[in-house]
Steps between C-alpha positions, in 0.01 A plus 500: 500500500645841383426786732454845351500816711406856453704741288775687663646705204363811334471402126370740227504531120604784282281533313243328735412123473385230732742343731457241777773442758517199715765336731669176420828319557819686495455721204326801336381389162301618198280211409171410335491657146815651333475869462581701191719808597464710174731789542344662804307292753660438825431299803595694809573346840531759796828474702470211755757303708410183324657626164811644676803313609863623489668167503320276241240489243356295203281640233355290225249526214372356181540754228381529145677805341331642194787761432837552620564867564798663652357480860188329619408422850367161612522614872665774684521635849673831468837507682491126576487258198382486138418203266482632140546431142714692274590477134564136452486371856409513868681678780497450882620804679543559883544829666751493793730238343452724182518180292345420171469161342407502126437209268407522130201275448302665228637245257385216727152642577436722210186709499170339616658193678477415864807481720555459880730760647633500850754720684628415853739651749627394845790720627611226742504210252862536381639500149247546205221617741322722245342284237282532184299189369330441174263204465636314806868546406749757662634706210681784686649551850730732701621546858444770776450536860317825529142527631216624262392857561153532657259790499131586506444492120214300352561186300381505131444219254476610130698831520649748732268617785605862447322597179423311198876413441657205339180293460518124428332382162383157553346231738594434851384198702590321812706797659659399832717671746647328817765577749720191428744394248372191352738245374576417136302160542204685655467745214550226233238292674257797496580552133419136416203479710336810331630455141403129459339356810381196314854383410641626847298273711249223482187485745371168618178424674442682830629326817405612845538351858323617802573837673515857371771614270790717663436876498677705208821681615578865420279792396504734206264667251345400172387787272230374276415749226178474325547675161 
C-alpha cells in the first residue's frame, strides 16, 4: 500500500496550468503526462528546504528536444545549479564549485527523439564526483570538493525563472530531484526499467503469505502535471 500525503511545495505555472503535487518516496518528480515546453511555459517551484542541499544532488529527466538553440534550460535554480541543452548537447552546471560538464549528444538524440538525462554531484564522494549521464551511461565527469551555493531563488523547469529567458523547446517527462548521488548501476537500472520494462523484468503470478507488507521507507514529492 502506498501512502500519499498532502502537498508541501508551492507549484505554479507561467502561463497558468493545472498541477497536482503529492508526496512519495525520496524524490520530487514530474510524472503523469509529458509536458510540451514550447519556448515559454515554465513550472515554478517556490524555494523550499527540500530542493536545497549544499553537499549532494541528483537531477534527472526524460527530454524530447525539438530544436537545439544556443542555450535552453531544462531546469534551473538561479545561483545553485542548471541542467540545460546547448547547440549540440547537454550541460550540467553547478554554482559554488563553478563546474560545467558538457556532452555533445545532438548526433545521438537528434530532434524529436527521447533521451534520459541525469546530472549528479556529491562533494564528499571522492574523484569524479560530478557526473552527467545519457540513457543510463555515464558520459562525462569531473572532480571537486566545494559545496553548492544555496539561496532563496525559486526553481524553474522549462526556462529561467526571471523573465522568459532561455526557454526549452520540447517535451519533458519524469523529472526528478533528490539529495543523493545515485550509483551508475542505479541510474542504468532506472533507464532500463523506464525505456523497456518488458525486456528488463518478467513478472510471474502474484505470491503472498500472511501478514502485512513492510512500510515504505523515505519521503519525497511527486509532481503530477495534468496538461
